[in-house]
C-alpha distance (Angstrom), angle and dihedral (degrees) to the residues before:
residue distance angle dihedral
M1 . . .
T2 3.86 . .
V3 3.77 123.1 .
D4 3.83 114.0 -134.4
Y5 3.78 102.2 -141.3
V6 3.73 91.6 171.0
A7 3.79 89.3 62.8
I8 3.73 92.2 44.5
G9 3.76 90.8 52.0
A10 3.79 93.2 47.4
R11 3.77 87.6 54.6
V12 3.68 93.3 47.1
K13 3.79 89.5 50.9
A14 3.92 93.5 45.9
E15 3.87 91.3 51.3
R16 3.78 90.9 44.8
I17 3.74 92.5 53.3
R18 3.81 91.7 41.6
S19 3.73 88.8 54.6
H20 3.87 90.8 48.6
I21 3.81 91.9 -122.0
T22 3.74 121.4 143.8
Q23 3.87 122.0 -135.6
E24 3.82 86.8 -108.8
K25 3.74 93.9 52.5
L26 3.81 92.0 46.7
A27 3.93 90.4 49.7
E28 3.79 87.8 51.3
L29 3.84 93.6 48.9
T30 3.78 91.4 47.0
D31 3.81 100.8 38.2
L32 3.80 89.3 -123.4
S33 3.73 127.9 125.1
V34 3.83 120.9 -97.2
T35 3.80 87.5 -124.3
H36 3.75 90.9 55.1
I37 3.82 93.6 49.1
S38 3.83 87.5 50.2
N39 3.87 92.2 50.1
I40 3.81 89.7 46.7
E41 3.81 92.3 51.1
C42 3.87 91.2 48.6
G43 3.81 92.1 47.0
H44 3.77 93.1 -118.1
S45 3.89 93.9 116.6
K46 3.70 128.8 56.4
L47 3.83 108.1 -136.2
S48 3.77 125.1 -143.0
L49 3.69 124.9 -123.2
P50 3.89 91.7 -108.1
S51 3.81 88.8 49.2
L52 3.83 90.9 49.6
I53 3.84 90.4 49.8
R54 3.80 93.7 48.8
I55 3.80 90.8 50.5
A56 3.75 94.5 47.8
N57 3.73 89.7 48.8
A58 3.76 92.2 47.5
L59 3.72 92.4 50.0
N60 3.79 93.6 42.4
V61 3.80 94.3 -123.0
S62 3.75 133.9 118.6
A63 3.75 121.4 -103.5
D64 3.79 85.1 -118.9
D65 3.90 87.1 65.1
L66 3.78 90.6 57.8
L67 3.77 97.5 38.6
C68 3.86 100.0 39.7
D69 3.89 92.2 109.0
N70 3.86 88.6 58.6
V71 3.76 102.9 40.9
V72 3.75 124.1 75.2
H73 3.85 103.0 -144.4
T74 3.79 101.7 53.8
K75 3.81 103.8 121.5
P76 3.82 93.5 125.3
V77 3.89 90.0 54.1
F78 3.74 91.9 52.5
E79 3.64 94.6 44.3
K80 3.86 87.8 55.1
H81 3.70 92.5 49.2
M82 3.86 90.8 50.6
Q83 3.83 89.7 52.7
Q84 3.76 89.8 50.5
L85 3.82 92.0 50.5
L86 3.76 88.2 54.7
E87 3.84 99.6 48.0
D88 3.67 98.8 87.1
C89 3.85 95.2 36.0
S90 3.83 122.3 111.6
E91 3.82 121.1 -122.8
Y92 3.80 88.7 -98.4
E93 3.71 95.9 49.9
V94 3.95 90.2 48.1
R95 3.78 89.5 52.2
I96 3.81 93.5 49.4
L97 3.82 94.8 44.4
T98 3.98 88.2 48.1
E99 3.82 88.4 54.5
I100 3.77 92.4 45.8
T101 3.90 90.3 49.1
Q102 3.69 92.4 47.2
A103 3.91 91.1 50.5
A104 3.79 90.5 48.0
K105 3.91 92.8 47.5
T106 3.93 88.1 51.2
A107 3.73 92.1 49.1
L108 3.89 93.9 47.3
R109 3.78 92.0 50.6
H110 3.83 92.5 46.8
D111 3.69 89.8 48.5
R112 3.74 91.0 48.9
E113 3.89 91.4 52.6
L114 3.81 88.8 49.7
K115 3.76 91.0 55.7
G116 3.64 95.1 50.2
N117 3.75 101.0 -97.1
V118 3.91 95.0 -62.6
S119 3.78 110.2 166.2
L120 3.67 126.4 -132.7
Y121 3.83 89.9 -93.3
G122 3.80 95.6 50.6
E123 3.74 95.8 -98.8
T124 3.74 122.9 131.4
D125 3.82 114.7 -123.4
């Protein structure tokens, strides 16, 4: 299995920005260098488990929130992210996004049937 450090870095950056924390402040909170934080966010550095834990704690998120693109069983994390995406939407935007999501879900399931029920990970159901 390959770890997607670019995806982890993107989630660290998104959570940092959502928390209104600068790279400098995150570096201070985690006892990591600003350069290392920048390299993690760009996916140029592999982060250790202790660094991941310090970053998650500093950002007040779970490790699952940062690793969800790399872990198979993360439905609750993505459900939480969907809810966060909708928080600042108007009623109209929620309705349109719901219709788009329903259409995407229908297309995904139809495509899966056409491919012989092969899952996302190449396993047959």
